Structures are given as structure tokens and as C-alpha cells.
Residue, then its C-alpha position, 0 to 999 in steps of 0.5 A: m500500500i502507498e499512502v500520500k499525505s498532504l503532498y505539495k510540489t512547487f516549482g518557483d512560485k508555481d504551485v503544481l500539487m496542493d495538499i494531495s492525500a490519497t491511499f493506493e491499495d494492494g491488489k487494485t488498479n489505482l487510476v490517477i486521472g485529470q486533464s493535461g497539466s492537472g499535475k498527475t504526471v508530477l505526482m507520479k514523478n514524486l512517487v517514484g523519486l524523480l522529483e522531491p516533494t516540497s512538503g508532505q509524506i509518501l509512505y510505502d507500507g509505512r516507510d517514508f520514501v521522502k525522508t529515507s536515505k539515498h541507499e534506502k531509496a535505491q533499495m526501495r526502487r528495486e521493489m518498483g516496476m515502471l511502464f512508460q508512455s512509450a514502451a521504452l524498449f531498447d532498440s538494440l536489444s532483442v525481446i528476451e534481452n529487454v526483459m532480462f535487462p533489469l535482472d542483469m542489472f539488479s539480480n544475483m541470478t545465473l544466466r540460466e535463471r535470468r533467462k528462465r525468469a524472462h521466459e516466465c514473464l513473457n509467457r505471462v503476457n502471452i508473448i511466445d516464440s519472439d525471443n530473438k525479434y527486435p522491437a522494430e519487428i513487433s507491433g505496438g501492442m506487443q511492445k507494450r506487453v514486452a514492456i509489462a514483462r520487463a516491468i514485472a521481471l523483478n517481482p515488484k511490489y509496486l507498479f507504475c504505469d504512465e499512459p499505458n494505452s498511448g498510441l494503441d487502438p481501442k481493442t489493443s488498449l482493452v487487452i493491455d488494461e485487462l492484462l494490467h488488472d489481472i497481473t495486479v490481482e494475481y500478484n497483489i501488486t500496488t498498481i498506479i496508472n496515470t490515464h486520460d482513457m475513459n475506457s480504462v476508467m470504466g473498465i479497470g478503475d478499482n480506485i480512482l483519484f481525480i486531480y484538477q489544477g493540482h488539487k484532489e477533486w474526487v475519489g471513488d471507483k468506476s461504479m461511482v463515476m457515472s453518478s458523480t456530481n463533481e462538475h469538473l469530473t463530469d466535464l472530463v468523463f463526458a468530453s467524448d460523444l460516446f460517454k455523452k450518449v451513455k449519460e443521456a441514455s442513462a438519464k432516460g432510463k434506457l440503460 
């Protein structure tokens, strides 16, 4: 579990995050949503230590990540997996080498053990017989699945995903959402996903934090989104024609 308490982040005289408090639970897909510039990316960068908060606490199972030493931070980062907006695979490495990369860097496994673990992770994301292919030789959806395999190679307790569906078609996005949700539940990971994809919100939003202009505006789950009376959340969710039609149909009792 990750707890954020009264988090502030300021750049010069600009307040980007103001008094953010939230709890991200184990075994659930915790979504952070908001318009571009709302502060959700800055929040994630604070959570993983790419930025230092101006004030506040970030607790990883009770451990204060902000106040811990550099050595302890490095140890805690080994418990984290990252899935970037682009798959961020190494072009010069094969599929199997990409997944083995964190194992090569941070584990004491033998080469045989590292290769076996990489295969286990690739099998888990349904990538078969592609060991020797390079990122340019596989589809965008496959690249994302390889990136997920790499992110879980070290058995992370915490998984961070920044816009995982960026650049994917709706069908492939659904596959990635379901895969992230299933892995989260199966391994009881604390998964935090930054997204603006409302299909993801309604599909896998076990716990949703909505940020508006640096403030926490709303917290709930996917079952509560459609009935929310928060004006800013409503504007975000029903910005697409599809969700507008769903809301109108619901109001008329047709759903």
C-alpha cells in the first residue's frame, strides 16, 4: 500500500500539487486521472523519486520514501516496476534481452535463471516464440506487453504505469488494461496508472483519484463515476460523444 499525505510540489512560485492525500491499495488498479497539466504526471514523478516533494509524506507500507536515505531509496526502487508512455524498449536489444535487462542489472541470478525468469514473464503476457525479434519487428501492442514483462521481471511490489494505452487502438488498449488488472490481482501488486482513457476508467478503475489544477477533486471507483456530481469530473468523463450518449441514455432510463 502507498499512502500520500498532504503532498505539495512547487516549482518557483508555481504551485503544481496542493495538499494531495490519497491511499493506493494492494491488489487494485489505482487510476490517477485529470486533464493535461492537472499535475498527475508530477505526482507520479514524486512517487517514484524523480522529483522531491516540497512538503508532505509518501509512505510505502509505512516507510517514508521522502525522508529515507539515498541507499534506502535505491533499495526501495528495486521493489518498483515502471511502464512508460512509450514502451521504452531498447532498440538494440532483442525481446528476451529487454526483459532480462533489469535482472542483469539488479539480480544475483545465473544466466540460466535470468533467462528462465524472462521466459516466465513473457509467457505471462502471452508473448511466445519472439525471443530473438527486435522491437522494430513487433507491433505496438506487443511492445507494450514486452514492456509489462520487463516491468514485472523483478517481482515488484509496486507498479507504475504512465499512459499505458498511448498510441494503441481501442481493442489493443482493452487487452493491455485487462492484462494490467489481472497481473495486479494475481500478484497483489500496488498498481498506479496515470490515464486520460475513459475506457480504462470504466473498465479497470478499482480506485480512482481525480486531480484538477493540482488539487484532489474526487475519489471513488468506476461504479461511482457515472453518478458523480463533481462538475469538473463530469466535464472530463463526458468530453467524448460516446460517454455523452451513455449519460443521456442513462438519464432516460434506457440503460
